[in-house]
ZAVOGU-102693 format. One record per residue (C-alpha): residue in three letters; x, y, z. Coordinates in steps of 0.2 Angstrom, whole numbers, plus 2048, in hexadecimal, padded with zeros to 3 digits. Example, Ala and Ser with C-alpha at 12.3 -4.5 7.8 and 13.67 -1.06 7.14 Angstrom:
REM residues 2
ALA83E7EA827/SER8447FB824/
REM end
This chain:
REM residues 145
META036A0838/THRA066A7849/LYSA096B984A/ILEA1A6BF84F/THRA136C985E/ASPA0A6B9864/GLNA1B6B0864/PHEA236BF86D/GLUA156BF87A/THRA176AC87D/ILEA2A6AF882/LEUA256BE88D/LYSA196B3896/GLUA256A4898/LYSA336B089E/GLNA266B98A9/ILEA2A6CA8A2/PROA1C6D78A4/LEUA1B6E3895/ALAA0D6EF891/LYSA066EC87F/LYS9FF6F9875/GLU9FA6FA863/ILE9FF70A85A/GLU9FD712849/ASNA00709839/GLY9FE6F8840/GLNA0D6F984B/VALA0D6F185D/THRA186F786B/TYRA1D6EF87B/ASNA236F988A/GLYA2C6F489A/LYSA3A6F88A6/PHEA4A6EF8A9/GLNA506F18BB/LEUA626F78BA/THRA656F98CD/LYSA5A6F98DC/ASPA5670C8D9/LYSA5770D8C6/ALAA4C7068B9/LEUA4F7088A6/PROA3F70989B/PHEA4070088B/GLYA346FD87D/ILEA326F186E/VALA296F685E/PHEA236EA851/ASPA1F6F0840/LYSA116E9836/GLUA116D7838/ASNA146CC829/GLUA1F6BC828/ILEA2D6C782C/SERA2C6D7837/ASPA376E583B/TYRA396EA84D/GLNA426F7858/ILEA486F586A/VALA4C705873/TYRA53707884/HISA4E71888A/HISA55725896/LEUA6671D898/ALAA6B72F89E/PHEA6874189A/VALA7474E894/THRA6E75E89E/ASNA7F76789C/PHEA81769889/GLYA9376F88C/LYSA9675C88E/LYSA8E75887E/THRA9F755875/ALAAA674A882/VALA95740883/LEUA9573D870/GLUAA7737871/VALAA372B87E/ILEA93725874/ASNA9E723865/GLUAAB71986E/LEUA9D70E877/ASNA9470B866/GLUAA570585F/LEUAAA6FA86D/GLNA9C6F5878/ALAA8B6F8871/GLYA8B6E9865/TYRA7B6E985A/TYRA746F7864/ARGA7770A860/ILEA7971686E/CYSA71727869/LEUA70739870/GLYA5F74186D/SERA5C75386A/ASPA5475587B/GLYA6474E883/GLUA5D73C886/ILEA6A72E884/TYRA6271E87E/META6670E875/ARGA5D706867/LEUA5E6F785B/LEUA556F584B/GLYA526E3845/ARGA476D783C/THRA3F6C7842/SERA346B983D/ALAA296AD847/ASNA396A784F/ILEA396B485C/GLNA476AD867/PROA556B885F/LEUA4B6C8862/TYRA496C3874/GLUA5C6BF876/META5F6D186E/LEUA536D887B/VALA5D6D0889/THRA6D6D5882/GLYA686E7881/SERA656E7894/ILEA766E0897/ILEA7E6ED88B/ALAA746FB894/LYSA7A6F68A5/ALAA8C6F489F/ILEA8D705896/LEUA837108A3/PROA927138AF/ARGA9D71A8A1/ILEA8F72589B/GLUA8B72B8AD/ALAA9E72E8B0/VALA9F73A8A1/LEUA907438A6/ASPA967468B8/GLYAA874A8B2/THRAB073B8BA/ASPAB47328A9/THRAC77308A8/LYSAC8728897/
REM end
C-alpha cells in the first residue's frame, strides 16, 4: 500500500508546489510553505499528517493572516471572525490566538485518495485571500459593517 504522504508528494510534484517536509514527534509529518497573496505579502501555511494508517487525520493551518496588537479592538475582531466563520470560511475555522495571531485551520481525514485534501488546501488559500481585507479593515478601523 502506498503511503498517504507519498500520494501527497506526488501531487505536490505534479503541481510544482515546493513544500518543506519534516518528520516530527509521534510519527507525524509536516509540510510547510508560503502562499503568495500579493506581490509583497506571502501567507505561511502548514499541513500536518497524523500517524499513517489506511486513514490519516490531517490539519491545514494558514498562519499569520493578521495580528491583533491593540487588544482594545479584540471584541470587534472576534465579532468579525464569528461572522466570517458563519458566512465565508466554509470548512475552515478562523481563530484568534492568545498572542493576537489570527489564523485559519481545517481538521480532516484522508485516505490514499489525496485529491480532496489537495482541493481543500487550494480552497483554503482562496478563502484566506477573500477574508483578509475584512480582517484588515477591522484592525485598521475602516470596517463599516
